[in-house]
C-alpha positions in Angstrom: 30.4 -19.5 0.5 28.0 -16.8 -1.5 28.0 -18.9 -4.3 27.1 -22.0 -2.7 23.7 -19.6 -1.4 23.1 -18.3 -4.8 22.7 -21.8 -6.3 20.5 -22.7 -3.7 18.7 -19.7 -3.7 18.7 -20.4 -8.0 17.7 -23.8 -7.3 15.1 -22.6 -4.6 12.6 -20.0 -7.6 13.0 -22.9 -10.3 11.5 -25.2 -8.2 8.7 -22.9 -6.8 8.1 -21.1 -10.0 7.3 -24.1 -11.9 4.4 -24.9 -9.3 3.1 -21.2 -9.5 -0.4 -22.1 -11.0 -0.9 -25.2 -8.2 0.9 -23.2 -5.2 -1.8 -20.5 -6.3 -4.9 -22.9 -6.9 -4.4 -23.7 -3.1 -4.1 -20.3 -1.7 -7.4 -18.7 -4.4 -9.4 -22.0 -3.2 -8.8 -21.2 0.9 -8.8 -17.1 0.3 -11.9 -17.2 -2.2 -10.5 -13.7 -3.9 -7.6 -14.4 -6.5 -6.1 -10.8 -6.2 -5.7 -11.8 -2.5 -4.4 -14.7 -3.6 -1.7 -13.8 -6.2 -0.6 -11.2 -2.7 -0.2 -14.3 -0.7 1.8 -16.1 -3.1 4.5 -13.0 -3.4 4.6 -12.7 -0.1 5.2 -16.4 0.6 7.5 -16.0 -2.4 9.9 -13.5 -0.3 8.8 -15.4 3.0 11.0 -17.9 1.6 13.8 -17.0 -0.2 14.2 -14.9 3.7 13.6 -18.3 4.9 15.3 -20.1 2.5 18.5 -21.5 5.9 14.9 -23.3 7.2 14.3 -25.8 4.5 16.3 -28.9 6.4 18.9 -31.1 3.4 17.0 -33.8 1.4 13.2 -31.4 2.7 10.6 -31.6 0.2 10.7 -27.7 -1.6 7.4 -28.1 -2.0 5.9 -29.8 0.4 8.5 -27.3 2.8 6.4 -24.5 0.6 3.5 -25.8 1.4 4.1 -24.5 5.1 5.2 -21.5 4.1 1.8 -20.4 1.9 -0.3 -21.8 4.8 1.1 -20.3 7.7 1.1 -16.3 4.8 -3.2 -17.3 4.6 -3.1 -17.3 8.5 -1.6 -14.3 8.8 -3.2 -12.6 6.1 -6.9 -14.4 7.8 -5.2 -12.6 11.2 -4.5 -9.2 9.3 -8.1 -9.1 7.3 -9.6 -10.0 11.1 -7.8 -7.3 12.3 -8.6 -4.3 9.6 -12.8 -5.6 9.8 -12.6 -5.5 13.9 -10.7 -1.6 13.5 -14.0 -0.8 10.3 -16.4 -2.3 12.5 -15.2 -0.6 15.8 -15.3 3.0 13.3 -18.0 2.2 11.5 -20.1 1.9 15.2 -18.2 5.3 16.2 -21.0 8.3 16.0 -20.1 10.4 13.2 -19.2 14.3 13.1 -20.8 16.2 13.3 -19.9 18.5 10.6 -18.5 15.4 8.4 -18.3 17.3 5.0 -14.7 20.0 4.8 -15.3 23.8 6.1 -15.8 25.9 2.8 -13.5 28.2 4.4 -10.3 25.9 5.2 -10.7 24.2 1.4 -10.7 27.2 -0.3 -7.8 28.3 2.0 -5.3 25.7 1.4 -2.1 26.6 -0.5 -3.1 26.3 -4.8 -0.5 25.0 -5.7 -0.9 21.5 -3.4 -3.1 20.0 -6.6 -0.4 21.7 -9.3 1.9 19.3 -7.1 -0.3 16.9 -6.6 -0.4 16.2 -10.3 3.5 15.3 -10.7 3.5 13.0 -8.0 3.6 9.4 -8.8 0.1 8.2 -10.7 -1.2 5.3 -7.6 0.0 8.8 -5.4 -1.8 10.7 -6.9 -4.8 8.6 -7.4 -4.9 8.0 -3.7 -5.2 12.0 -2.6 -7.2 12.5 -4.4 -9.6 9.6 -3.5 -8.7 9.7 -0.1 -8.1 13.2 0.9 -9.8 15.6 -2.4 -12.7 12.9 -3.0 -14.0 12.0 0.7 -13.9 8.5 0.4 -12.7 6.1 2.8 -9.4 4.4 2.6 -11.2 0.5 2.6 -13.5 2.0 -0.1 -10.0 3.3 -2.0 -8.1 0.1 -1.2 -11.5 -1.5 -3.2 -11.5 0.8 -6.6 -7.2 -0.2 -6.7 -7.5 -3.8 -5.9 -5.4 -3.9 -2.4 -6.1 -4.3 0.5 -6.7 -2.5 2.5 -3.4 -2.0 5.1 -1.7 -1.2 1.2 -3.9 1.4 0.8 -3.1 2.7 3.6 0.2 2.2 3.7 0.5 4.2 0.0 -1.7 7.0 1.3 1.1 7.6 3.6 3.9 7.5 1.0 2.3 10.1 -1.4 1.1 12.4 1.6 4.7 12.2 2.5 5.6 12.8 -1.3 3.3 15.5 -1.3 4.7 17.2 1.9 8.2 17.4 0.5 7.0 18.8 -3.5 5.3 21.5 -1.1 8.2 22.7 0.7 11.1 21.7 -1.9 8.7 24.2 -4.1 7.1 26.6 -1.6 10.0 27.4 1.6 8.7 29.1 4.3 5.0 29.7 2.4 4.6 26.5 3.3 5.9 26.1 6.9 3.5 29.7 7.7 0.4 26.9 6.5 -0.2 28.8 3.3 -2.0 31.6 4.3 -1.9 34.9 1.7 0.2 32.1 -1.0 1.8 33.5 -3.3 3.5 30.3 -5.2 1.4 30.1 -8.0 2.4 33.8 -9.0 5.8 31.8 -9.0 4.7 28.3 -10.7 3.5 30.2 -13.9 6.4 33.1 -14.4 4.6 36.1 -13.7 6.9 36.9 -10.6 
């Protein structure tokens, strides 16, 4: 049974790969962004493997995949519309009185955090530095990184989680106290 499914999946992948450029052109014409089209096409490829069982016997793989692509494009437009409406709502909100970070708070942050951030995967480090250190919006970071804002939010969440784990791992109980009177940097330098 497994080899049958495996050969069916292999056949499906080969059929879809042969039409890659046509599929990409189809999506690009509808979203007007080659990078977004690539992302949507990759998502559609994954969906096609997950839903290969819905391909009726004798049905054209190409025609079936165009339906998968159309649904992926519609989903991308919906996500984009949701993101744009969210951005518009945020832009309409009055700006906080003090948008600039509190200088005293920034000075009190554990000196380990910056060096530990440098140990993260480059894309995680860049996300944290851009958004949390430089104060850029997630949307601006997404644009700079050529990814969707939703993907940027996920990356930032994962980066913060990875950094949190590194801080707890390195600093231990100091991290649970908010890094007040931090002595971790001395341990890091090997002076303690």
